[in-house]
N, C-alpha and C positions, 0 to 999 in steps of 0.2 A: 951701937947704943940705941935702945928703943926709945926714941924721942919723937914727940910731936909737940906742936905749940897750941896753946889755947888763945883765941882771939875773940874780940867782941863782934856782935852783929855788924856794927858800923865798919870795923876793920875788914870784915869779910866782904861787905858790900863794896868797899873801896877796891879790894882785890878783884872782885868780879868786874868792876868798871875799867880797871887799868892793866890787868894781866891777860895777855892773849892766851887763849886755849886753857884757861883755868877750868878745872873740873869741879863741879858742885855735886857732891855725893850725898844723897839722901839714904840713910840707913834704917828707915822705918819699914813697916810692912807694906806690901803691895796695896792693901786696902787704905792705909793711911795716905800713901802716895797718891792714889786715885782721888782721894777726897780733897787734896790741895797740896801744892808743892811750890818751891821757889822756881821761877822760870829758868829753864835750861838744866834743871837737876837730872841726874842719872840715878836710877834706883839700884841699890845693892843692899838688901836687908842685912842688918848686923850679924845675924846668925849664919850668913853665907859668905862673909868677908874672907874667912880663911880658905874656903873652897873655891871661890870664884874671882877673887880680886885680880890675880895675875892674868886671867883671861879677859876680864872686862877693862882692866887698867894696866895695859902692857908696859907703859913708860913709868918706871919707878922714880923718875926725877920730876915728873909732872907736878904742878901745884894742885893740890887736892884740898878742897874745903868741905868738911864733913859736918852734917847736922842730922838731928833726929827730932823727936817731939819736945823733950825737956832738957836734953843734954847728957843724960846718963848713957844711952846707947852710943851716941856720937863719940864720947870720950873712950869707951871700950873699943869701938871700931877704929878710931884713930890710933890707939895703942896697938891694935892688931896689925894695922897697915904698916906702922913703923917697925913692928916686929918682923914683918915680911920683907923689909928692906926699902920701903918707900921713904923718900928723903925730904919731901916738902908737904907734909900733912899738917893741916890747920883745923882744929876743932873749934867751931863757933857756936856750939850748944844746940838749943832747941828752936824749932819754928814757932813755938808758942811765944817767944820773945822777939820774933822777926818783925820789925816795923815797916818793912818794904813790901814790894809787890809779891803777890802769890797768884798762882793760876790753878 
């Protein structure tokens, strides 16, 4: 079943603090990523998820927190990851609503 879960920024932040080895996945463009990101985020632009996810994210059972700018691309990327067999995908929307640290 192609499932992922939608969570709030607060819930994502809690997971970042409490889950060892959580993956924070930024699915924006390289230019957006360079302009500011959530600390520790890994870049995988949404349009490359289908082609590169299995190489960049080999553990399909890893906890993956997905975000973009406003939440549209993160939802699509989370769905794509779930379609590829990833089992712990969490979409927390856009960095535009992220009230915590950015670098």
